LOBAKE-24087 format. One record per residue: residue number from 1; x, y, z of N, C-alpha, C in turn. Coordinates in steps of 0.05 Angstrom, whole numbers, plus 5000, padded with zeros to 4 digits. Atoms other than C-alpha are relative to their C-alpha. Example, Ala and Ser with C-alpha at 12.3 -4.5 7.8 and 13.67 -1.06 7.14 Angstrom:
palum resi: 1&neast: 5018&nnorth: 4976&nup: 5000&caeast: 5246&canorth: 4910&caup: 5156&ceast: 5018&cnorth: 5024&cup: 5000
palum resi: 2&neast: 4984&nnorth: 4976&nup: 4999&caeast: 5273&canorth: 4979&caup: 5143&ceast: 4985&cnorth: 5022&cup: 5014
//
This chain:
palum resi: 1&neast: 4995&nnorth: 5012&nup: 4980&caeast: 4694&canorth: 5032&caup: 4565&ceast: 5025&cnorth: 4972&cup: 5008
palum resi: 2&neast: 4974&nnorth: 5022&nup: 4996&caeast: 4745&canorth: 4984&caup: 4602&ceast: 4986&cnorth: 4969&cup: 5001
palum resi: 3&neast: 5001&nnorth: 5032&nup: 4994&caeast: 4747&canorth: 4912&caup: 4605&ceast: 4983&cnorth: 4985&cup: 5022
palum resi: 4&neast: 5007&nnorth: 4995&nup: 4973&caeast: 4707&canorth: 4885&caup: 4644&ceast: 5024&cnorth: 4973&cup: 5031
palum resi: 5&neast: 4982&nnorth: 5002&nup: 4983&caeast: 4750&canorth: 4853&caup: 4700&ceast: 4988&cnorth: 4967&cup: 5020
palum resi: 6&neast: 5014&nnorth: 5021&nup: 4971&caeast: 4752&canorth: 4774&caup: 4741&ceast: 5003&cnorth: 5002&cup: 5019
palum resi: 7&neast: 5001&nnorth: 4994&nup: 4971&caeast: 4751&canorth: 4771&caup: 4805&ceast: 5010&cnorth: 4970&cup: 5009
palum resi: 8&neast: 4988&nnorth: 5019&nup: 4989&caeast: 4791&canorth: 4713&caup: 4851&ceast: 4977&cnorth: 5009&cup: 5027
palum resi: 9&neast: 5021&nnorth: 4988&nup: 4963&caeast: 4731&canorth: 4712&caup: 4921&ceast: 5013&cnorth: 4976&cup: 5008
palum resi: 10&neast: 5003&nnorth: 5015&nup: 4977&caeast: 4755&canorth: 4684&caup: 4979&ceast: 4984&cnorth: 4997&cup: 5007
palum resi: 11&neast: 5019&nnorth: 5003&nup: 4976&caeast: 4699&canorth: 4657&caup: 5017&ceast: 5015&cnorth: 4984&cup: 5022
palum resi: 12&neast: 4987&nnorth: 5020&nup: 4977&caeast: 4720&canorth: 4633&caup: 5089&ceast: 4985&cnorth: 5001&cup: 5031
palum resi: 13&neast: 5011&nnorth: 5000&nup: 4973&caeast: 4695&canorth: 4618&caup: 5154&ceast: 5021&cnorth: 4986&cup: 5028
palum resi: 14&neast: 4972&nnorth: 5010&nup: 4978&caeast: 4742&canorth: 4615&caup: 5221&ceast: 4984&cnorth: 5016&cup: 5023
palum resi: 15&neast: 5005&nnorth: 5000&nup: 4966&caeast: 4722&canorth: 4602&caup: 5293&ceast: 5003&cnorth: 5036&cup: 5016
palum resi: 16&neast: 4996&nnorth: 4969&nup: 4996&caeast: 4713&canorth: 4671&caup: 5327&ceast: 5024&cnorth: 4997&cup: 5024
palum resi: 17&neast: 4980&nnorth: 5001&nup: 4981&caeast: 4763&canorth: 4647&caup: 5380&ceast: 5021&cnorth: 4976&cup: 4986
palum resi: 18&neast: 4994&nnorth: 4972&nup: 4987&caeast: 4812&canorth: 4652&caup: 5384&ceast: 5012&cnorth: 5022&cup: 4972
palum resi: 19&neast: 5004&nnorth: 4973&nup: 5026&caeast: 4809&canorth: 4721&caup: 5345&ceast: 5022&cnorth: 5002&cup: 4984
palum resi: 20&neast: 4973&nnorth: 5001&nup: 5016&caeast: 4888&canorth: 4719&caup: 5322&ceast: 5003&cnorth: 4987&cup: 4977
palum resi: 21&neast: 5004&nnorth: 5004&nup: 5031&caeast: 4868&canorth: 4680&caup: 5268&ceast: 4986&cnorth: 5010&cup: 4984
palum resi: 22&neast: 5022&nnorth: 4982&nup: 5024&caeast: 4811&canorth: 4721&caup: 5239&ceast: 5030&cnorth: 5020&cup: 4996
palum resi: 23&neast: 4995&nnorth: 4967&nup: 4991&caeast: 4858&canorth: 4785&caup: 5258&ceast: 5027&cnorth: 4987&cup: 4979
palum resi: 24&neast: 4977&nnorth: 5010&nup: 5017&caeast: 4917&canorth: 4744&caup: 5219&ceast: 4987&cnorth: 4996&cup: 4972
palum resi: 25&neast: 5014&nnorth: 4996&nup: 5019&caeast: 4873&canorth: 4729&caup: 5158&ceast: 4997&cnorth: 5028&cup: 4986
palum resi: 26&neast: 5006&nnorth: 4970&nup: 5010&caeast: 4856&canorth: 4805&caup: 5152&ceast: 5014&cnorth: 5010&cup: 4997
palum resi: 27&neast: 4977&nnorth: 4986&nup: 5013&caeast: 4922&canorth: 4828&caup: 5150&ceast: 5011&cnorth: 4987&cup: 4981
palum resi: 28&neast: 4982&nnorth: 5000&nup: 5026&caeast: 4947&canorth: 4780&caup: 5096&ceast: 4985&cnorth: 5010&cup: 4974
palum resi: 29&neast: 5004&nnorth: 4986&nup: 5016&caeast: 4892&canorth: 4798&caup: 5063&ceast: 5000&cnorth: 5028&cup: 4988
palum resi: 30&neast: 4992&nnorth: 4971&nup: 4997&caeast: 4899&canorth: 4873&caup: 5074&ceast: 5022&cnorth: 5003&cup: 4985
palum resi: 31&neast: 4970&nnorth: 4993&nup: 5021&caeast: 4972&canorth: 4868&caup: 5043&ceast: 4998&cnorth: 4994&cup: 4975
palum resi: 32&neast: 4995&nnorth: 5003&nup: 5027&caeast: 4954&canorth: 4836&caup: 4986&ceast: 4980&cnorth: 5021&cup: 4980
palum resi: 33&neast: 5021&nnorth: 4976&nup: 5012&caeast: 4900&canorth: 4890&caup: 4971&ceast: 4972&cnorth: 4993&cup: 4994
palum resi: 34&neast: 5033&nnorth: 5008&nup: 5003&caeast: 4835&canorth: 4849&caup: 4976&ceast: 4982&cnorth: 5020&cup: 5018
palum resi: 35&neast: 5016&nnorth: 4986&nup: 4997&caeast: 4776&canorth: 4884&caup: 4981&ceast: 4978&cnorth: 4973&cup: 5011
palum resi: 36&neast: 5023&nnorth: 5015&nup: 4994&caeast: 4713&canorth: 4856&caup: 5023&ceast: 4974&cnorth: 5006&cup: 4986
palum resi: 37&neast: 5029&nnorth: 4994&nup: 5004&caeast: 4649&canorth: 4844&caup: 4985&ceast: 4978&cnorth: 4996&cup: 5021
palum resi: 38&neast: 5009&nnorth: 4999&nup: 4974&caeast: 4617&canorth: 4824&caup: 5048&ceast: 5025&cnorth: 4983&cup: 5021
palum resi: 39&neast: 4987&nnorth: 5015&nup: 4974&caeast: 4639&canorth: 4794&caup: 5117&ceast: 5002&cnorth: 4980&cup: 4996
palum resi: 40&neast: 4981&nnorth: 5022&nup: 5004&caeast: 4695&canorth: 4736&caup: 5101&ceast: 4994&cnorth: 4994&cup: 4969
palum resi: 41&neast: 5005&nnorth: 5009&nup: 5027&caeast: 4686&canorth: 4748&caup: 5025&ceast: 5021&cnorth: 5021&cup: 4998
palum resi: 42&neast: 4982&nnorth: 4983&nup: 5009&caeast: 4744&canorth: 4777&caup: 4994&ceast: 5007&cnorth: 5004&cup: 4982
palum resi: 43&neast: 4995&nnorth: 5002&nup: 5018&caeast: 4759&canorth: 4797&caup: 4932&ceast: 5030&cnorth: 5014&cup: 4986
palum resi: 44&neast: 4970&nnorth: 4993&nup: 5021&caeast: 4821&canorth: 4806&caup: 4884&ceast: 5003&cnorth: 4993&cup: 4979
palum resi: 45&neast: 4990&nnorth: 4997&nup: 5019&caeast: 4831&canorth: 4822&caup: 4812&ceast: 5009&cnorth: 4975&cup: 4989
palum resi: 46&neast: 4984&nnorth: 5025&nup: 5006&caeast: 4852&canorth: 4753&caup: 4781&ceast: 5027&cnorth: 5009&cup: 4982
palum resi: 47&neast: 4976&nnorth: 5007&nup: 5012&caeast: 4923&canorth: 4747&caup: 4768&ceast: 5014&cnorth: 4971&cup: 5006
palum resi: 48&neast: 4991&nnorth: 5015&nup: 4996&caeast: 4972&canorth: 4700&caup: 4779&ceast: 5017&cnorth: 4999&cup: 5025
palum resi: 49&neast: 4994&nnorth: 4993&nup: 4971&caeast: 5003&canorth: 4726&caup: 4832&ceast: 4981&cnorth: 4994&cup: 5022
palum resi: 50&neast: 5020&nnorth: 4992&nup: 4979&caeast: 4944&canorth: 4740&caup: 4872&ceast: 4986&cnorth: 4966&cup: 5000
palum resi: 51&neast: 5008&nnorth: 5020&nup: 4998&caeast: 4923&canorth: 4670&caup: 4856&ceast: 5013&cnorth: 4976&cup: 5009
palum resi: 52&neast: 4976&nnorth: 5027&nup: 4982&caeast: 4988&canorth: 4635&caup: 4883&ceast: 4991&cnorth: 5005&cup: 5032
palum resi: 53&neast: 5000&nnorth: 4994&nup: 4972&caeast: 4971&canorth: 4681&caup: 4940&ceast: 4978&cnorth: 4998&cup: 5022
palum resi: 54&neast: 5029&nnorth: 5012&nup: 4998&caeast: 4898&canorth: 4667&caup: 4947&ceast: 5003&cnorth: 4966&cup: 5014
palum resi: 55&neast: 4998&nnorth: 5031&nup: 4996&caeast: 4915&canorth: 4593&caup: 4947&ceast: 5011&cnorth: 4981&cup: 5020
palum resi: 56&neast: 4989&nnorth: 5006&nup: 4978&caeast: 4957&canorth: 4587&caup: 4995&ceast: 4993&cnorth: 5006&cup: 5023
palum resi: 57&neast: 5014&nnorth: 4983&nup: 4978&caeast: 4918&canorth: 4638&caup: 5047&ceast: 4976&cnorth: 4975&cup: 5005
palum resi: 58&neast: 5022&nnorth: 5019&nup: 4995&caeast: 4853&canorth: 4577&caup: 5030&ceast: 5014&cnorth: 4981&cup: 5017
palum resi: 59&neast: 4994&nnorth: 5028&nup: 4992&caeast: 4901&canorth: 4521&caup: 5045&ceast: 5004&cnorth: 5010&cup: 5036
palum resi: 60&neast: 4993&nnorth: 5001&nup: 4964&caeast: 4927&canorth: 4546&caup: 5117&ceast: 4967&cnorth: 5009&cup: 5008
palum resi: 61&neast: 5023&nnorth: 4995&nup: 4990&caeast: 4851&canorth: 4573&caup: 5128&ceast: 4984&cnorth: 4967&cup: 5006
palum resi: 62&neast: 5025&nnorth: 5029&nup: 5010&caeast: 4823&canorth: 4497&caup: 5106&ceast: 5013&cnorth: 4983&cup: 5024
palum resi: 63&neast: 4992&nnorth: 5012&nup: 4978&caeast: 4878&canorth: 4469&caup: 5167&ceast: 5001&cnorth: 5008&cup: 5021
palum resi: 64&neast: 5009&nnorth: 4993&nup: 4967&caeast: 4850&canorth: 4510&caup: 5225&ceast: 4978&cnorth: 4976&cup: 5008
palum resi: 65&neast: 5026&nnorth: 5016&nup: 4991&caeast: 4805&canorth: 4477&caup: 5268&ceast: 4979&cnorth: 5010&cup: 4993
palum resi: 66&neast: 5026&nnorth: 4988&nup: 5004&caeast: 4735&canorth: 4486&caup: 5251&ceast: 5002&cnorth: 5022&cup: 4984
palum resi: 67&neast: 5004&nnorth: 4994&nup: 5020&caeast: 4751&canorth: 4525&caup: 5189&ceast: 4993&cnorth: 4995&cup: 4979
palum resi: 68&neast: 5006&nnorth: 5005&nup: 5025&caeast: 4735&canorth: 4526&caup: 5122&ceast: 5009&cnorth: 5023&cup: 4982
palum resi: 69&neast: 5001&nnorth: 4985&nup: 5013&caeast: 4752&canorth: 4560&caup: 5053&ceast: 4996&cnorth: 5000&cup: 4978
palum resi: 70&neast: 5007&nnorth: 5005&nup: 5035&caeast: 4733&canorth: 4563&caup: 4982&ceast: 5006&cnorth: 5027&cup: 4984
palum resi: 71&neast: 4988&nnorth: 4980&nup: 5012&caeast: 4771&canorth: 4602&caup: 4931&ceast: 4985&cnorth: 5001&cup: 4971
palum resi: 72&neast: 5016&nnorth: 4999&nup: 5026&caeast: 4733&canorth: 4624&caup: 4869&ceast: 5005&cnorth: 5015&cup: 4986
palum resi: 73&neast: 5009&nnorth: 4986&nup: 5021&caeast: 4734&canorth: 4653&caup: 4807&ceast: 4977&cnorth: 5009&cup: 4985
palum resi: 74&neast: 5035&nnorth: 4990&nup: 5006&caeast: 4679&canorth: 4701&caup: 4786&ceast: 4997&cnorth: 5025&cup: 4985
palum resi: 75&neast: 5007&nnorth: 4976&nup: 5016&caeast: 4661&canorth: 4746&caup: 4730&ceast: 4970&cnorth: 5011&cup: 5017
palum resi: 76&neast: 5023&nnorth: 4993&nup: 4990&caeast: 4604&canorth: 4801&caup: 4755&ceast: 4988&cnorth: 4998&cup: 4975
palum resi: 77&neast: 5022&nnorth: 4994&nup: 5014&caeast: 4542&canorth: 4795&caup: 4720&ceast: 4988&cnorth: 5026&cup: 5006
palum resi: 78&neast: 5019&nnorth: 4979&nup: 4994&caeast: 4511&canorth: 4858&caup: 4754&ceast: 5017&cnorth: 5012&cup: 5016
palum resi: 79&neast: 4989&nnorth: 4992&nup: 4973&caeast: 4552&canorth: 4907&caup: 4803&ceast: 5036&cnorth: 5005&cup: 4995
palum resi: 80&neast: 4968&nnorth: 5003&nup: 5010&caeast: 4626&canorth: 4897&caup: 4768&ceast: 5007&cnorth: 5032&cup: 5005
palum resi: 81&neast: 4997&nnorth: 4979&nup: 4997&caeast: 4626&canorth: 4972&caup: 4764&ceast: 5014&cnorth: 5003&cup: 5042
palum resi: 82&neast: 4990&nnorth: 4994&nup: 4971&caeast: 4625&canorth: 4981&caup: 4840&ceast: 5020&cnorth: 4979&cup: 5013
palum resi: 83&neast: 4979&nnorth: 5012&nup: 4979&caeast: 4677&canorth: 4929&caup: 4856&ceast: 5023&cnorth: 5015&cup: 4985
palum resi: 84&neast: 4975&nnorth: 4998&nup: 5013&caeast: 4722&canorth: 4961&caup: 4814&ceast: 5003&cnorth: 5027&cup: 5018
palum resi: 85&neast: 4994&nnorth: 4982&nup: 4986&caeast: 4706&canorth: 5025&caup: 4851&ceast: 5015&cnorth: 4996&cup: 5024
palum resi: 86&neast: 4990&nnorth: 5010&nup: 4973&caeast: 4714&canorth: 4995&caup: 4913&ceast: 5025&cnorth: 4997&cup: 5005
palum resi: 87&neast: 4970&nnorth: 5019&nup: 5008&caeast: 4788&canorth: 4962&caup: 4888&ceast: 5015&cnorth: 5029&cup: 5004
palum resi: 88&neast: 4992&nnorth: 4973&nup: 5006&caeast: 4809&canorth: 5036&caup: 4872&ceast: 5003&cnorth: 5024&cup: 5027
palum resi: 89&neast: 5003&nnorth: 4977&nup: 4973&caeast: 4781&canorth: 5073&caup: 4934&ceast: 5015&cnorth: 4989&cup: 5018
palum resi: 90&neast: 4980&nnorth: 5012&nup: 4977&caeast: 4822&canorth: 5026&caup: 4979&ceast: 5024&cnorth: 5008&cup: 4989
palum resi: 91&neast: 4968&nnorth: 4991&nup: 5000&caeast: 4891&canorth: 5042&caup: 4934&ceast: 4995&cnorth: 5030&cup: 5001
palum resi: 92&neast: 5001&nnorth: 4975&nup: 4989&caeast: 4866&canorth: 5108&caup: 4939&ceast: 5008&cnorth: 5015&cup: 5026
palum resi: 93&neast: 4998&nnorth: 5002&nup: 4979&caeast: 4867&canorth: 5110&caup: 5003&ceast: 5030&cnorth: 5000&cup: 5009
palum resi: 94&neast: 4968&nnorth: 5010&nup: 4988&caeast: 4934&canorth: 5080&caup: 5017&ceast: 5017&cnorth: 5024&cup: 4974
palum resi: 95&neast: 4983&nnorth: 4983&nup: 5014&caeast: 4962&canorth: 5136&caup: 4957&ceast: 4992&cnorth: 5022&cup: 5019
palum resi: 96&neast: 5009&nnorth: 4977&nup: 4986&caeast: 4924&canorth: 5189&caup: 5001&ceast: 5018&cnorth: 5006&cup: 5026
palum resi: 97&neast: 4988&nnorth: 4996&nup: 4982&caeast: 4963&canorth: 5162&caup: 5058&ceast: 5032&cnorth: 5012&cup: 4999
palum resi: 98&neast: 4975&nnorth: 5001&nup: 5006&caeast: 5024&canorth: 5163&caup: 5030&ceast: 5014&cnorth: 5043&cup: 4992
palum resi: 99&neast: 4993&nnorth: 4970&nup: 5003&caeast: 5016&canorth: 5235&caup: 5004&ceast: 4990&cnorth: 5022&cup: 5026
palum resi: 100&neast: 4998&nnorth: 4988&nup: 4976&caeast: 5004&canorth: 5257&caup: 5079&ceast: 5025&cnorth: 5002&cup: 5011
palum resi: 101&neast: 4977&nnorth: 4995&nup: 4980&caeast: 5064&canorth: 5234&caup: 5100&ceast: 5027&cnorth: 5011&cup: 4984
palum resi: 102&neast: 4974&nnorth: 4973&nup: 5008&caeast: 5103&canorth: 5268&caup: 5045&ceast: 4997&cnorth: 5025&cup: 5005
palum resi: 103&neast: 5001&nnorth: 4970&nup: 4992&caeast: 5070&canorth: 5336&caup: 5068&ceast: 5014&cnorth: 4996&cup: 5024
palum resi: 104&neast: 4988&nnorth: 5001&nup: 4978&caeast: 5101&canorth: 5308&caup: 5135&ceast: 5035&cnorth: 5004&cup: 4998
palum resi: 105&neast: 4979&nnorth: 4993&nup: 5012&caeast: 5165&canorth: 5299&caup: 5101&ceast: 5017&cnorth: 5022&cup: 4987
palum resi: 106&neast: 4995&nnorth: 4980&nup: 5014&caeast: 5170&canorth: 5356&caup: 5067&ceast: 5010&cnorth: 5029&cup: 5021
palum resi: 107&neast: 5003&nnorth: 4988&nup: 4972&caeast: 5156&canorth: 5392&caup: 5133&ceast: 5020&cnorth: 5001&cup: 5022
palum resi: 108&neast: 4974&nnorth: 5000&nup: 4982&caeast: 5213&canorth: 5364&caup: 5175&ceast: 5021&cnorth: 5012&cup: 4983
palum resi: 109&neast: 4977&nnorth: 4985&nup: 5010&caeast: 5259&canorth: 5386&caup: 5116&ceast: 4998&cnorth: 5031&cup: 4998
palum resi: 110&neast: 5008&nnorth: 4976&nup: 5001&caeast: 5234&canorth: 5452&caup: 5121&ceast: 5016&cnorth: 5016&cup: 5028
palum resi: 111&neast: 4990&nnorth: 4994&nup: 4978&caeast: 5244&canorth: 5448&caup: 5197&ceast: 5030&cnorth: 5007&cup: 4997
palum resi: 112&neast: 4971&nnorth: 5009&nup: 5005&caeast: 5315&canorth: 5422&caup: 5181&ceast: 5018&cnorth: 5031&cup: 4989
palum resi: 113&neast: 4985&nnorth: 4973&nup: 5022&caeast: 5331&canorth: 5486&caup: 5138&ceast: 5000&cnorth: 5025&cup: 5014
palum resi: 114&neast: 4999&nnorth: 4977&nup: 4994&caeast: 5299&canorth: 5542&caup: 5177&ceast: 5013&cnorth: 4994&cup: 5024
palum resi: 115&neast: 4994&nnorth: 5002&nup: 4974&caeast: 5334&canorth: 5507&caup: 5244&ceast: 5036&cnorth: 5008&cup: 4999
palum resi: 116&neast: 4969&nnorth: 5005&nup: 5009&caeast: 5407&canorth: 5509&caup: 5205&ceast: 5019&cnorth: 4977&cup: 5003
palum resi: 117&neast: 4994&nnorth: 5034&nup: 4987&caeast: 5409&canorth: 5427&caup: 5228&ceast: 5016&cnorth: 4988&cup: 4972
palum resi: 118&neast: 4997&nnorth: 5009&nup: 5017&caeast: 5450&canorth: 5421&caup: 5167&ceast: 5025&cnorth: 4972&cup: 4996
palum resi: 119&neast: 4985&nnorth: 5028&nup: 4992&caeast: 5484&canorth: 5346&caup: 5187&ceast: 4996&cnorth: 4978&cup: 4984
palum resi: 120&neast: 5007&nnorth: 5032&nup: 5020&caeast: 5494&canorth: 5284&caup: 5156&ceast: 4982&cnorth: 4978&cup: 5012
palum resi: 121&neast: 5015&nnorth: 5007&nup: 4985&caeast: 5468&canorth: 5254&caup: 5206&ceast: 4965&cnorth: 4992&cup: 4996
palum resi: 122&neast: 5026&nnorth: 4985&nup: 5006&caeast: 5407&canorth: 5294&caup: 5195&ceast: 4980&cnorth: 4987&cup: 4964
palum resi: 123&neast: 5003&nnorth: 5005&nup: 5024&caeast: 5409&canorth: 5278&caup: 5119&ceast: 4998&cnorth: 4973&cup: 4990
palum resi: 124&neast: 5002&nnorth: 5023&nup: 5006&caeast: 5416&canorth: 5210&caup: 5126&ceast: 4976&cnorth: 4981&cup: 5010
palum resi: 125&neast: 5022&nnorth: 5015&nup: 4993&caeast: 5361&canorth: 5196&caup: 5160&ceast: 4978&cnorth: 5013&cup: 4984
palum resi: 126&neast: 5018&nnorth: 4988&nup: 5013&caeast: 5317&canorth: 5243&caup: 5118&ceast: 5001&cnorth: 4982&cup: 4972
palum resi: 127&neast: 4993&nnorth: 5016&nup: 5008&caeast: 5348&canorth: 5200&caup: 5072&ceast: 4982&cnorth: 4972&cup: 4992
palum resi: 128&neast: 5017&nnorth: 5027&nup: 5002&caeast: 5317&canorth: 5128&caup: 5090&ceast: 4972&cnorth: 5012&cup: 5013
palum resi: 129&neast: 5032&nnorth: 5000&nup: 4998&caeast: 5251&canorth: 5158&caup: 5112&ceast: 4986&cnorth: 5002&cup: 4967
palum resi: 130&neast: 5001&nnorth: 4995&nup: 5024&caeast: 5250&canorth: 5181&caup: 5034&ceast: 4998&cnorth: 4970&cup: 4993
palum resi: 131&neast: 4998&nnorth: 5021&nup: 5009&caeast: 5268&canorth: 5107&caup: 5020&ceast: 4972&cnorth: 4973&cup: 5008
palum resi: 132&neast: 5024&nnorth: 5009&nup: 4979&caeast: 5213&canorth: 5083&caup: 5072&ceast: 4983&cnorth: 5009&cup: 4977
palum resi: 133&neast: 5011&nnorth: 4998&nup: 5012&caeast: 5170&canorth: 5122&caup: 5027&ceast: 4989&cnorth: 4990&cup: 4974
palum resi: 134&neast: 5006&nnorth: 5011&nup: 5025&caeast: 5177&canorth: 5095&caup: 4965&ceast: 4999&cnorth: 4971&cup: 4991
palum resi: 135&neast: 5006&nnorth: 5020&nup: 4997&caeast: 5181&canorth: 5032&caup: 4986&ceast: 4970&cnorth: 4988&cup: 5005
palum resi: 136&neast: 5025&nnorth: 5008&nup: 5003&caeast: 5112&canorth: 5033&caup: 5007&ceast: 4988&cnorth: 5005&cup: 4979
palum resi: 137&neast: 5017&nnorth: 5010&nup: 5028&caeast: 5089&canorth: 5060&caup: 4947&ceast: 5005&cnorth: 4977&cup: 4978
palum resi: 138&neast: 4990&nnorth: 5020&nup: 5018&caeast: 5116&canorth: 5009&caup: 4905&ceast: 4988&cnorth: 4979&cup: 5010
palum resi: 139&neast: 5015&nnorth: 5017&nup: 4988&caeast: 5082&canorth: 4963&caup: 4948&ceast: 4970&cnorth: 5001&cup: 4995
palum resi: 140&neast: 5037&nnorth: 4988&nup: 5014&caeast: 5015&canorth: 4999&caup: 4931&ceast: 4992&cnorth: 5004&cup: 4976
palum resi: 141&neast: 5000&nnorth: 5002&nup: 5033&caeast: 5029&canorth: 5009&caup: 4862&ceast: 5000&cnorth: 4971&cup: 4987
palum resi: 142&neast: 4999&nnorth: 5034&nup: 5005&caeast: 5043&canorth: 4933&caup: 4855&ceast: 4971&cnorth: 4983&cup: 5003
palum resi: 143&neast: 5023&nnorth: 5018&nup: 4994&caeast: 4975&canorth: 4916&caup: 4885&ceast: 4977&cnorth: 5017&cup: 4985
palum resi: 144&neast: 5010&nnorth: 4980&nup: 5014&caeast: 4946&canorth: 4979&caup: 4839&ceast: 4990&cnorth: 4989&cup: 4976
palum resi: 145&neast: 4995&nnorth: 5011&nup: 5031&caeast: 4921&canorth: 4927&caup: 4781&ceast: 4971&cnorth: 5012&cup: 4976
palum resi: 146&neast: 5019&nnorth: 4992&nup: 5024&caeast: 4861&canorth: 4972&caup: 4755&ceast: 5008&cnorth: 5023&cup: 5002
palum resi: 147&neast: 4985&nnorth: 4972&nup: 5005&caeast: 4901&canorth: 5042&caup: 4758&ceast: 4982&cnorth: 5017&cup: 5012
palum resi: 148&neast: 5018&nnorth: 4982&nup: 4989&caeast: 4869&canorth: 5075&caup: 4814&ceast: 5011&cnorth: 5034&cup: 5003
palum resi: 149&neast: 4990&nnorth: 4972&nup: 5011&caeast: 4871&canorth: 5154&caup: 4800&ceast: 5026&cnorth: 5011&cup: 5015
palum resi: 150&neast: 4978&nnorth: 4986&nup: 4979&caeast: 4909&canorth: 5174&caup: 4865&ceast: 5042&cnorth: 4993&cup: 4995
palum resi: 151&neast: 4974&nnorth: 5013&nup: 5011&caeast: 4969&canorth: 5135&caup: 4835&ceast: 5017&cnorth: 5035&cup: 5000
palum resi: 152&neast: 4984&nnorth: 4976&nup: 5012&caeast: 4993&canorth: 5204&caup: 4801&ceast: 5008&cnorth: 5022&cup: 5027
palum resi: 153&neast: 5000&nnorth: 4982&nup: 4977&caeast: 4987&canorth: 5249&caup: 4862&ceast: 5020&cnorth: 5000&cup: 5014
palum resi: 154&neast: 4977&nnorth: 5009&nup: 4984&caeast: 5032&canorth: 5205&caup: 4899&ceast: 5022&cnorth: 5002&cup: 4992
palum resi: 155&neast: 4973&nnorth: 4996&nup: 5008&caeast: 5085&canorth: 5200&caup: 4851&ceast: 5018&cnorth: 5021&cup: 5002
palum resi: 156&neast: 4980&nnorth: 4974&nup: 4995&caeast: 5091&canorth: 5272&caup: 4847&ceast: 4999&cnorth: 5007&cup: 5028
palum resi: 157&neast: 5001&nnorth: 4993&nup: 4970&caeast: 5092&canorth: 5280&caup: 4924&ceast: 5035&cnorth: 4984&cup: 5010
palum resi: 158&neast: 4984&nnorth: 5009&nup: 4988&caeast: 5142&canorth: 5232&caup: 4923&ceast: 5023&cnorth: 5014&cup: 4979
palum resi: 159&neast: 4986&nnorth: 4981&nup: 5020&caeast: 5181&canorth: 5272&caup: 4864&ceast: 5008&cnorth: 5029&cup: 5020
palum resi: 160&neast: 5000&nnorth: 4981&nup: 4995&caeast: 5174&canorth: 5333&caup: 4903&ceast: 5018&cnorth: 4996&cup: 5029
palum resi: 161&neast: 4987&nnorth: 5007&nup: 4980&caeast: 5198&canorth: 5301&caup: 4968&ceast: 5032&cnorth: 4996&cup: 4991
palum resi: 162&neast: 4980&nnorth: 5010&nup: 5016&caeast: 5263&canorth: 5274&caup: 4927&ceast: 5012&cnorth: 5026&cup: 4997
palum resi: 163&neast: 4986&nnorth: 4980&nup: 5002&caeast: 5274&canorth: 5343&caup: 4901&ceast: 5007&cnorth: 5018&cup: 5026
palum resi: 164&neast: 4998&nnorth: 4990&nup: 4978&caeast: 5266&canorth: 5373&caup: 4973&ceast: 5026&cnorth: 4983&cup: 5020
palum resi: 165&neast: 4987&nnorth: 5015&nup: 4983&caeast: 5316&canorth: 5320&caup: 5006&ceast: 5025&cnorth: 5015&cup: 4978
palum resi: 166&neast: 4976&nnorth: 4996&nup: 5018&caeast: 5368&canorth: 5338&caup: 4941&ceast: 5003&cnorth: 5024&cup: 5013
palum resi: 167&neast: 4979&nnorth: 4980&nup: 4981&caeast: 5368&canorth: 5408&caup: 4966&ceast: 5004&cnorth: 5001&cup: 5019
palum resi: 168&neast: 4993&nnorth: 4994&nup: 4979&caeast: 5378&canorth: 5400&caup: 5030&ceast: 5027&cnorth: 4988&cup: 5002
palum resi: 169&neast: 4970&nnorth: 5011&nup: 5004&caeast: 5438&canorth: 5354&caup: 5015&ceast: 5011&cnorth: 5019&cup: 4991
palum resi: 170&neast: 4983&nnorth: 4978&nup: 5006&caeast: 5465&canorth: 5411&caup: 4978&ceast: 5012&cnorth: 5012&cup: 5019
palum resi: 171&neast: 4994&nnorth: 4989&nup: 4980&caeast: 5459&canorth: 5449&caup: 5040&ceast: 5014&cnorth: 4988&cup: 5016
palum resi: 172&neast: 4987&nnorth: 5011&nup: 4979&caeast: 5490&canorth: 5399&caup: 5082&ceast: 5037&cnorth: 5007&cup: 4991
palum resi: 173&neast: 4979&nnorth: 5000&nup: 5018&caeast: 5547&canorth: 5394&caup: 5028&ceast: 5020&cnorth: 5024&cup: 5011
palum resi: 174&neast: 4991&nnorth: 4986&nup: 4989&caeast: 5556&canorth: 5463&caup: 5034&ceast: 5016&cnorth: 5007&cup: 5024
palum resi: 175&neast: 4999&nnorth: 4991&nup: 4977&caeast: 5555&canorth: 5472&caup: 5102&ceast: 5026&cnorth: 4983&cup: 5015
palum resi: 176&neast: 4982&nnorth: 5018&nup: 4999&caeast: 5613&canorth: 5415&caup: 5108&ceast: 5019&cnorth: 5013&cup: 4984
palum resi: 177&neast: 4990&nnorth: 4990&nup: 5015&caeast: 5649&canorth: 5454&caup: 5056&ceast: 5008&cnorth: 5026&cup: 5016
palum resi: 178&neast: 4985&nnorth: 4977&nup: 4993&caeast: 5652&canorth: 5521&caup: 5100&ceast: 5006&cnorth: 4994&cup: 5028
palum resi: 179&neast: 4993&nnorth: 5003&nup: 4976&caeast: 5658&canorth: 5487&caup: 5161&ceast: 5034&cnorth: 5004&cup: 5006
palum resi: 180&neast: 4974&nnorth: 5000&nup: 4992&caeast: 5730&canorth: 5509&caup: 5197&ceast: 5021&cnorth: 4970&cup: 4997
//
């Protein structure tokens, strides 16, 4: 049995208008990897970085006209496994999106190979795309504090993309060497 998780809970109230304020808070919480326990109550596993980020966000919300926010640290007395499951499901959704984008990347490499489009420009573009995928994976992995099972599939998909790019690079170099 795994160790119980202590949670940081941000409970807030923001006036409905202007809606950009609510949307901004939602985006910040999403970027941190928070899950919503219920409307306007977001949860993150406790760690120093999460606490700093939520304290800062709470202070920003408290400065908004007509808004309030409280930051709590809590242990689940019951339903803790549900929170862990929801948190890991949110990470798995992100990992699955990375896997989907890796499939797109591989399809692009296959198209370029089938069309013998072995140019340095295409290689550079694909290299940039792979670097973006890696950066995205690193962001999700940094939020993955509870070991979501989808991480392994995303890591393997990225390795497959790297191998495909290496093969494409070899074809580009061979085409360059064979050029008159």
